[in-house]
C-alpha positions in Angstrom: -27.3 3.6 -27.7 -23.9 5.6 -27.1 -22.6 7.1 -30.1 -18.6 5.8 -30.7 -16.4 8.4 -29.0 -14.7 11.3 -31.4 -10.8 10.6 -32.0 -9.3 13.1 -30.0 -7.8 16.5 -32.0 -4.3 17.0 -31.7 -3.4 19.4 -29.7 -1.6 22.6 -30.9 1.6 23.6 -29.4 1.4 27.8 -28.7 4.6 29.7 -28.4 4.1 33.2 -26.9 7.1 35.6 -27.6 6.6 38.1 -25.0 9.7 41.4 -25.3 9.5 41.3 -21.4 11.8 38.1 -21.3 14.8 39.7 -23.4 14.4 42.5 -20.8 14.2 40.7 -18.1 17.7 39.5 -19.2 18.7 42.6 -19.4 17.2 44.2 -15.8 19.6 41.5 -14.2 22.7 42.9 -16.0 22.2 46.1 -15.5 21.6 45.6 -12.1 25.2 43.9 -12.2 27.2 46.3 -13.6 25.5 49.2 -11.6 26.5 47.4 -8.4 22.9 46.4 -6.7 22.9 43.6 -4.8 19.9 41.3 -5.5 18.1 41.9 -1.9 18.8 45.5 -2.1 16.9 46.0 -5.4 15.7 43.1 -8.4 15.4 42.4 -12.2 11.5 43.0 -11.7 10.9 46.1 -9.8 13.7 47.7 -13.1 10.6 45.8 -15.3 8.5 48.3 -12.6 10.2 51.3 -13.7 10.3 50.4 -17.2 6.5 49.8 -17.7 5.7 53.0 -15.1 7.5 54.9 -18.0 7.7 53.5 -21.4 3.8 55.5 -22.3 3.2 57.4 -19.2 0.0 59.7 -19.6 -2.0 61.9 -16.4 -5.2 63.3 -17.8 -4.5 62.9 -21.3 -0.8 64.4 -21.0 1.7 62.7 -22.1 4.9 62.7 -19.3 8.6 62.6 -19.4 9.6 62.1 -15.7 13.5 61.2 -15.2 14.5 58.8 -12.7 17.8 58.7 -10.7 18.5 54.8 -8.5 21.1 54.4 -5.9 21.6 53.2 -2.4 22.8 57.1 -1.1 21.7 59.6 -2.5 23.5 62.0 -0.5 26.7 60.8 -1.7 25.5 61.0 -5.1 24.5 64.2 -5.0 27.3 65.4 -2.4 30.1 66.5 -5.0 27.0 68.8 -7.3 26.8 72.4 -6.8 24.0 73.8 -6.9 21.4 70.9 -6.2 17.8 71.7 -5.0 16.4 68.4 -3.0 13.4 67.4 -1.4 12.5 64.0 0.5 8.9 63.2 0.1 7.9 60.5 1.7 9.2 56.5 2.1 7.8 52.7 1.3 8.7 49.9 3.4 6.1 47.1 1.1 7.9 44.7 -1.7 6.7 44.3 -4.3 5.1 47.8 -6.2 7.1 50.4 -3.8 8.8 51.7 -6.9 5.8 51.6 -8.8 3.8 53.7 -5.9 6.3 55.8 -5.5 6.3 56.9 -9.5 3.0 56.6 -9.2 3.7 59.9 -6.8 5.6 62.0 -8.5 5.5 60.9 -12.3 4.3 64.7 -12.3 7.7 66.1 -11.2 8.2 68.4 -14.4 11.6 69.2 -15.8 14.5 70.3 -14.5 12.5 67.9 -11.1 14.0 64.6 -11.5 12.3 62.1 -9.4 15.0 60.7 -6.7 14.8 57.4 -4.9 17.7 55.6 -2.3 16.2 52.2 -2.2 17.7 49.5 0.5 17.0 46.1 1.4 14.5 47.1 3.6 13.2 50.6 2.7 13.0 52.9 0.0 12.7 56.8 0.3 11.4 58.9 -2.4 11.3 62.6 -3.5 12.9 65.0 -6.1 16.1 67.3 -7.2 17.0 69.6 -9.4 20.7 71.0 -10.8 19.2 73.6 -13.5 19.5 77.2 -11.9 20.1 79.0 -15.4 17.8 77.9 -18.4 21.6 76.7 -19.6 23.1 74.8 -16.9 24.3 71.4 -16.7 21.3 69.4 -16.2 21.0 66.4 -13.2 21.6 64.4 -15.8 24.9 64.9 -16.3 25.9 66.0 -13.2 25.4 63.1 -11.6 27.9 60.8 -13.7 30.6 63.5 -13.9 30.5 63.5 -9.8 30.5 59.6 -10.2 33.5 59.2 -11.8 35.1 59.8 -8.1 32.6 57.7 -6.8 33.2 54.5 -9.2 31.7 51.8 -6.4 28.7 53.2 -5.7 25.5 52.1 -7.2 23.8 54.5 -9.9 21.2 53.6 -12.8 19.2 56.9 -14.2 15.7 55.9 -16.2 14.5 58.8 -18.9 11.5 58.4 -21.2 12.9 58.2 -25.0 10.1 59.4 -26.8 7.2 56.6 -27.1 7.5 53.2 -26.0 10.9 53.5 -25.5 13.4 54.3 -22.1 17.3 55.2 -21.4 18.9 52.9 -19.4 22.5 54.5 -18.0 24.7 53.1 -15.1 28.3 54.6 -15.0 29.3 51.6 -17.7 26.6 51.3 -20.1 24.2 53.4 -21.7 21.3 51.6 -23.4 17.9 52.4 -25.4 15.5 49.8 -24.4 12.9 50.0 -26.7 9.7 48.6 -26.4 8.6 49.1 -29.8 9.9 47.5 -33.1 10.9 50.7 -34.4 14.2 52.1 -35.0 13.3 55.9 -35.1 13.6 56.4 -31.6 16.4 54.8 -31.2 18.9 57.4 -33.0 16.2 60.6 -32.2 18.9 61.5 -29.3 22.5 61.6 -31.5 20.2 63.3 -34.0 18.9 66.6 -31.8 22.4 66.9 -29.9 24.1 67.1 -33.3 21.7 69.6 -34.9 22.2 71.4 -31.4 26.2 71.4 -32.5 25.6 72.4 -35.8 23.3 75.2 -34.8 25.5 76.3 -32.5 29.3 76.0 -34.3 29.7 79.7 -34.8 28.7 80.6 -31.1 31.9 81.9 -28.7 34.2 80.6 -26.6 32.8 78.3 -24.0 28.9 79.9 -24.8 29.0 77.1 -27.5 28.1 74.1 -25.5 25.9 76.0 -23.0 23.9 77.4 -25.8 24.0 73.7 -27.8 22.2 72.8 -24.9 19.3 75.0 -25.2 18.9 75.0 -28.6 18.6 70.6 -28.0 16.6 70.8 -25.0 14.2 73.0 -27.0 13.5 70.5 -29.6 13.4 67.6 -27.3 10.2 69.5 -25.6 9.1 70.3 -29.2 9.4 66.2 -30.6 7.9 65.6 -27.0 4.6 68.2 -27.6 3.7 68.4 -31.0 3.3 65.7 -34.0 6.8 66.5 -35.7 9.0 69.2 -36.8 11.2 70.4 -40.0 13.5 72.2 -38.4 16.7 74.0 -40.5 20.1 75.6 -40.1 21.0 78.9 -42.2 23.9 81.3 -42.5 22.9 84.6 -40.3 23.8 86.3 -44.0 20.9 88.7 -46.1 21.1 86.2 -48.9 21.0 83.1 -46.7 17.8 84.4 -44.9 15.9 86.0 -48.3 16.6 82.5 -49.9 14.9 80.9 -46.7 11.7 82.9 -46.9 11.7 82.3 -50.8 11.7 78.6 -49.9 9.2 78.4 -47.6 6.5 80.6 -48.1 4.1 79.8 -45.9 6.4 79.5 -42.4 6.1 82.6 -40.5 9.3 84.9 -39.8 9.9 86.0 -36.5 11.2 89.7 -36.6 13.1 90.1 -33.9 14.4 87.0 -34.6 14.8 85.1 -30.9 18.3 85.5 -29.4 18.9 81.5 -28.3 22.7 81.9 -27.5 23.3 81.3 -23.6 24.4 84.5 -22.2 27.9 84.6 -20.3 27.7 84.4 -16.8 28.4 87.2 -14.8 30.0 86.8 -11.2 30.1 90.9 -10.8 26.6 91.4 -11.4 23.9 88.9 -10.4 20.8 90.6 -11.2 22.1 91.3 -14.9 22.5 87.5 -15.7 19.7 86.7 -14.1 17.9 89.3 -16.2 19.8 87.7 -19.4 18.8 84.5 -18.5 14.6 85.4 -17.9 15.0 86.3 -21.6 15.9 83.2 -22.9 13.8 81.3 -20.7 11.2 83.8 -22.0 10.8 82.1 -26.1 10.1 78.8 -24.6 7.1 79.5 -22.1 5.2 81.3 -25.0 5.4 78.4 -26.8 4.4 76.4 -23.9 1.7 79.1 -23.5 0.5 78.8 -27.2 
């Protein structure tokens, strides 16, 4: 005897809300304002770049690659001097061309930037740098300074902004795309910049900007490689130094102190300028080796 059929249970409507949905819409907006046509680059390829950057690691080591995307890399870098540029290879396969190119070059270390020249048919990739000196303007800064003279050139710049966040900049806008619910990372860049300006506010003349750049880069590296840092600024007086030592009894005092001010450029004595620059880089090298 066949049993009576059980009444069907009412189905449940499951709604899935993904951060990818809103970022996909944002990707289309970014491409449009950056000047990229849909046949050259589509929103899915922007997501491809974000996925490669959001939490990049290799052999257990966190990586922080920076990526410049444009349709004419020669025009983008022409006004920047000095600049070093190395073209590595190209890819004509879509989809996945950005993922493959970034994977090949993602271990490029600061100050090298991954450069991607994109067209509908081909993606050419390599690396470039502008940082000849420790306090030099970065390629990131140089590209957007120079791009004001070529406003119709499509340009996008991607920087990993801590863990699970990526900065995207075009000529019109700068955004931090958070891939987590935490908002702390969205403010860290401005905090570092403000702190570096406070540290260097008494540095004389044009050296102030370059010295602030050095401090900011050191703090960025410390945030990436450590579990957290506590930083403060004190006046260079005996009273302030004694007070700081009394307040931080477990700290280590570096004596003589490390001079992080940027050396002035001496065109008449290039060897001395390079020697001073090497001294400026030394604390960062020791930190990385320790």
